[in-house]
N, C-alpha and C positions, 0 to 999 in steps of 0.2 A: 755133863757130857753126854754122848749119845748111850755110853753105857747104863747109864739110870733113868732112859728114856722108855717108858711104859707104854706111850699113848702117844698119837700125833692127828692133827686135826687140817683137812684142806680149806684154805680159806673159799678157794674157787666153789667148791662143790659141797662144803659144808660134812663133809665125810670125816667120822671118826674111825681111828684103826687103833686097837689096841693089843697089846703082847698077848700070846695067846698062852701060855704057861703062867698065870698069875693067879695066885688065893682069891677068894670073893672078897674080901674086904680092901685089898690093895686096888682091884679092877675096880670097884664101885666109887672108891676116890679119884682113881685116874680118870673114868669117865664123867666125872663132876669134873675134876680138874679143864679137861679137853672140850665140857660143854661151855665153861666159865671163857677158855679160850674164844670160842665162836660168839657168844655172846657181846664181850667186849669188842670184839671185829665189827659185830655187825651195829653196834654202836658208834663205832669211827674212834675206837682205842684200839687198834689194831698194829701200833707201829711194834718194831723190832727192840732189842734191847739198844741196838747201835743207836737207831732212831728215836728216842723217848718220847712219849706225851707230855704236851705242857701240862697235864692235867699231874700235878705235883710232882713231876719229871719222874713219873712212873712207865715203866714199860708195860705191852701186854701181858709179859710173864710174869712181872712181878706185882699186877693186879690181882692176874688168875689164881697166882699163889695164895695170897692176901683174901681174897674173894672166896674160893673154893675152901680154903681151913677155915673161915668166919661161917661159912653156910655148915660145914661138918660139926663144926663147935656148936652151932646152935642148934642143930637136930638133936645130936647126942644130951646136951642140956635140955631139949624141947621135946620130947618124943610125941607126946599126945598134940602139943600144938602144932608141929610138923605134918603130923598126919592128918589134922584138922585142915592147914593151909592147903595141903594137897589133894584133901578130899580123899584121905585113901579109908579103907575100910578096917 
C-alpha cells in the first residue's frame, strides 16, 4: 500500500522521487527498484498490475521486484565482479 511506498517514478519524465528520511541501504535498494521500473517501461513492459504483460503474465511491479532483488543478490554475492562490470575503482 501507499504506507510502504518509499519511492516513485514518473514514466513521462523518467524522474525518480525517494522518501527523504531513509537509511542508506533501503534508499539504495529503493533507487534500484525505481530504476528497474523505468527500464522495464522503456522496454515496453510498463503495464500496471491491472493490465498484466503477456510476458509470463507478470506486471511491471512484479517484474521490477524480481529484477531488483536479483540484481541486489548478484551484487552481494559477487562484489568484485560487480565493480568490474560497472567499471568502478
